[in-house]
C-alpha positions as CSV (number, residue, x, y, z in Angstrom):
1,M,71.3,44.4,-101.8
2,L,69.1,47.4,-101.7
3,A,68.2,49.5,-98.7
4,I,64.8,51.1,-98.5
5,G,63.4,53.5,-95.9
6,L,59.8,52.9,-94.9
7,R,57.6,55.2,-92.9
8,T,54.9,53.4,-90.9
9,R,51.7,54.8,-89.7
10,H,52.0,56.8,-86.6
11,G,51.9,54.7,-83.5
12,E,52.8,51.4,-85.0
13,T,56.7,51.4,-84.8
14,G,57.3,55.1,-84.2
15,G,58.4,56.3,-87.6
16,A,60.7,55.4,-90.5
17,Q,62.8,52.2,-90.5
18,I,65.4,50.7,-92.9
19,Y,64.8,47.5,-94.6
20,L,67.2,45.4,-96.7
21,I,66.1,43.5,-99.8
22,N,67.9,41.4,-102.4
23,P,67.1,42.6,-105.9
24,Q,67.0,39.1,-107.0
25,G,63.9,38.5,-104.9
26,G,63.0,37.5,-101.3
27,E,61.4,39.2,-98.3
28,A,62.6,42.6,-96.9
29,Q,64.6,42.2,-93.7
30,P,64.7,44.9,-91.1
31,L,68.0,46.6,-90.5
32,T,66.8,49.0,-87.8
33,A,64.6,48.3,-84.8
34,P,61.3,50.1,-84.0
35,G,61.4,52.8,-81.3
36,A,64.2,55.0,-82.7
37,P,63.0,56.5,-86.0
38,V,65.4,56.8,-88.8
39,Q,65.9,60.4,-90.1
40,S,68.4,59.6,-93.1
41,F,70.7,56.9,-94.3
42,E,73.4,56.4,-96.9
43,W,75.4,53.5,-98.3
44,S,79.2,53.5,-98.0
45,P,81.0,53.7,-101.5
46,D,81.9,50.1,-101.3
47,S,78.4,49.0,-100.3
48,R,79.5,47.1,-97.1
49,Y,78.0,49.6,-94.6
50,V,74.8,51.8,-94.3
51,A,75.2,54.7,-92.1
52,F,72.1,56.1,-90.6
53,Q,70.8,58.7,-88.1
54,T,68.1,57.9,-85.5
55,V,66.4,60.3,-83.0
56,D,65.0,59.0,-79.8
57,Y,64.1,61.0,-76.6
58,N,65.4,64.1,-78.4
59,A,68.8,62.8,-78.9
60,A,70.3,62.2,-82.3
61,R,72.5,59.2,-82.8
62,I,74.7,58.1,-85.8
63,N,75.0,54.4,-86.4
64,L,77.0,52.3,-88.9
65,A,75.6,48.9,-90.0
66,D,78.0,46.2,-91.2
67,I,75.7,44.5,-93.9
68,E,77.6,41.2,-94.1
69,K,78.0,40.6,-90.3
70,G,74.7,42.3,-89.3
71,D,76.3,44.3,-86.6
72,V,75.1,47.8,-85.9
73,I,77.9,50.1,-84.5
74,P,77.0,53.4,-82.7
75,I,79.3,56.2,-83.7
76,K,80.4,58.6,-80.9
77,V,79.9,62.3,-82.1
78,P,80.7,65.3,-79.9
79,D,77.7,67.1,-78.5
80,I,77.8,70.2,-80.8
81,A,75.1,71.9,-79.0
82,N,77.3,72.2,-75.8
83,A,80.6,72.8,-77.4
84,R,82.1,76.2,-76.9
C-alpha cells in the first residue's frame, strides 16, 4: 500500500488530503476527510499505521490511522503554547 498526499485547488476540499493506493493497481481511496487540511504524514516502521497532522480552526491535531482496520485515532498532545 502506498500513501500519497494530494493538494486540491483552493475551495474544493480545503487543502491537502491523504489517499491510499495499492501499487498492484486500483483506485486511490481517501484516508482523510475534507475540511481539515493535512500538513504532514509518515508511515510507521511496520507499515501498519500512518500518523498525520491536520490543522482546522487554527488548532493542530495529530492522528494515527490503522490501515488494516480503517480506524483513525486522535492522539492527545499537551497544549505546548499554554504550558509553563
